[in-house]
C-alpha positions in Angstrom: -30.7 58.7 117.0 -28.0 60.3 115.2 -24.2 59.0 115.5 -21.3 61.1 116.5 -17.9 60.1 115.6 -15.6 61.5 118.5 -11.9 61.7 117.9 -9.9 61.6 121.0 -6.5 62.9 121.8 -4.9 59.6 121.5 -6.1 59.0 118.1 -4.9 62.5 116.9 -1.5 61.6 118.3 -1.4 58.6 116.3 -1.5 60.4 112.9 1.8 60.7 111.3 3.7 64.1 111.4 5.3 65.1 108.1 8.8 66.6 108.3 7.8 69.9 106.6 5.2 70.5 109.4 7.8 69.8 112.0 10.2 72.4 110.6 7.3 75.0 110.2 6.1 74.5 113.8 9.6 74.8 115.2 10.4 78.0 113.4 13.6 76.6 112.0 14.6 77.4 108.4 16.4 75.0 106.3 19.7 76.0 104.4 19.6 75.0 100.7 22.9 73.7 98.8 22.9 76.7 96.6 22.8 79.1 99.6 25.7 77.4 101.2 27.6 77.7 98.1 26.9 81.4 97.9 28.1 81.9 101.6 31.3 80.0 100.9 31.7 82.3 97.7 31.4 85.3 99.8 34.0 84.1 102.2 36.3 83.4 99.5 36.0 87.0 98.0 36.7 88.4 101.4 40.3 86.9 101.6 42.8 89.3 100.1 45.2 86.3 99.5 42.7 84.6 97.2 41.6 87.7 95.0 43.6 88.0 92.0 42.8 91.6 91.4 44.9 92.6 94.6 48.7 93.2 94.5 51.0 90.1 94.8 51.8 89.2 98.3 48.7 91.0 99.6 47.4 89.6 102.9 50.8 88.2 103.7 52.0 91.1 106.0 53.2 88.8 108.8 55.3 86.9 106.4 56.8 90.3 104.9 57.4 91.3 108.5 59.3 88.2 109.2 61.5 88.7 106.2 62.2 92.2 106.9 63.3 91.1 110.6 65.6 88.5 109.1 67.4 91.1 106.8 69.2 93.1 109.5 70.6 89.6 111.0 71.9 88.6 107.7 73.8 91.8 107.3 75.2 91.7 110.9 76.3 88.1 110.1 78.0 89.1 106.6 79.6 92.1 108.4 81.0 89.8 111.1 82.4 87.4 108.4 84.1 90.2 106.5 85.7 91.7 109.9 87.0 88.3 110.7 88.4 87.8 107.2 90.1 91.1 107.1 91.5 90.7 110.5 93.1 87.4 109.6 94.6 88.7 106.5 96.1 91.7 108.3 97.4 89.6 111.0 98.9 87.1 108.2 100.3 90.1 106.3 102.2 91.2 109.7 103.7 87.8 110.0 105.0 87.9 106.4 108.6 88.8 106.4 108.8 89.9 102.8 106.0 92.3 103.3 107.7 93.5 106.5 111.2 93.9 104.6 109.5 95.9 101.8 107.6 98.3 104.2 111.2 98.9 105.9 112.7 99.7 102.7 109.9 102.1 101.8 110.5 103.8 105.1 114.3 104.2 104.4 113.4 105.7 100.8 111.0 108.2 102.4 113.2 109.3 105.0 116.5 109.3 102.8 114.7 111.4 100.3 113.6 114.2 102.7 117.1 114.3 104.3 119.0 114.5 101.0 116.7 117.2 99.7 117.3 119.2 103.0 121.1 118.9 102.7 120.7 120.4 99.3 118.7 123.3 100.2 120.0 126.5 101.8 118.9 130.1 101.7 121.6 132.8 102.4 119.0 135.0 104.1 119.0 132.5 107.1 121.9 130.4 107.0 121.7 129.4 110.8 118.1 127.9 110.2 119.4 126.1 107.2 122.5 124.6 109.1 120.0 123.6 111.9 118.0 121.7 109.3 121.0 119.9 108.1 122.0 119.0 111.6 118.4 117.5 112.3 118.8 115.1 109.5 122.4 113.9 110.1 124.1 111.8 112.7 127.8 110.7 113.4 130.7 112.4 111.7 128.5 114.3 109.2 126.5 115.9 112.0 129.7 117.1 113.8 131.0 118.5 110.5 128.0 120.7 110.3 128.2 121.7 113.9 131.9 122.7 113.2 130.8 125.4 110.6 131.8 128.6 112.5 130.7 132.3 112.3 133.1 133.1 109.5 132.0 130.2 107.3 128.3 131.2 107.8 129.1 134.7 106.8 130.9 133.6 103.7 127.8 131.4 102.7 125.5 134.3 103.3 127.8 136.6 101.2 127.2 134.4 98.2 123.6 135.5 98.1 122.6 132.2 96.7 119.2 130.2 97.3 119.6 126.5 96.6 116.6 124.1 96.6 117.0 120.4 96.3 114.7 117.9 94.7 115.0 114.1 94.4 114.0 112.7 91.1 114.8 109.1 91.8 115.9 106.9 94.7 116.8 103.2 95.2 117.9 101.2 98.4 121.2 99.5 97.4 121.7 98.0 100.9 119.6 97.3 104.0 121.0 95.5 106.8 119.7 95.8 110.2 120.2 99.4 111.2 122.3 100.5 108.4 121.3 101.3 104.7 122.9 102.8 101.5 120.9 104.7 99.2 121.6 106.2 95.6 119.6 109.1 94.6 119.5 111.4 91.5 118.9 115.2 92.7 117.9 118.2 90.8 119.1 121.4 92.4 117.5 125.0 91.5 119.8 127.9 92.2 118.8 131.4 92.3 121.7 134.0 92.5 120.6 137.2 94.1 124.1 138.8 93.4 123.1 139.0 89.8 119.8 140.8 89.8 117.1 139.4 87.2 119.3 136.5 86.6 117.4 133.2 85.6 117.4 130.3 87.9 119.9 127.7 87.0 119.6 123.8 87.6 122.3 121.2 88.2 121.7 117.6 88.5 123.8 115.4 90.7 123.9 111.8 91.9 124.7 110.9 95.4 125.3 107.9 97.6 124.1 108.3 101.1 124.7 106.0 104.0 122.0 105.9 106.6 121.8 104.8 110.2 118.7 104.0 112.2 119.0 106.3 115.2 116.0 106.5 117.9 113.4 105.3 115.3 114.6 107.7 112.4 116.8 106.9 109.1 119.6 109.7 109.6 122.4 110.5 107.0 125.8 109.4 108.2 127.7 110.0 104.8 126.8 111.6 101.7 129.1 111.5 98.6 128.7 112.7 95.1 128.6 110.0 92.5 130.1 110.5 89.1 127.7 110.0 86.2 129.2 107.7 83.6 128.5 108.8 80.0 129.6 105.7 78.3 
């Protein structure tokens, strides 16, 4: 009678199962440490910021955008500071009495120069226009004296056939008190004499002292006197 050895299901389940057999039966694959390192290396190569072969700052576009956004704001702030500082200095200059006085003296010189050049300019071909220009830059008794020039005097001026043109070479304010000023000027007067054809232009140099009065916002000549030049 032969003996048969029968292995039951319970006996088979009692056998130990190796870890490798478990992995194979589940269809899972293990990842070796070398493979994990390789995957990590691939990830590093994909990062533009960690690749030394790329230009400096590559991969930091968001940071550059933030910096660009900050630049206009900085420019606006600087511009505002400059504007405020300029306004303050202008306001301070307006309150400076010395600067105000200097500006007033400059205005006196400008208007006195124009007026005195006008009073030394006359064209015989249009005497009335010349006299009207004289009247426009004068006031008080001087203006009244110009207005008193009658027709006979105008014809006499025209008969001389001379053209005079005045140019102020130097000017200085001697006195400035409120609405009154005194200016001294050196004037060069060029004279053309049409009564003598082809005659050269002659030149005279005179010094004048002029008293001016501020009238309706303009400095007008009230008196004009020739000043002798000392030769000593």
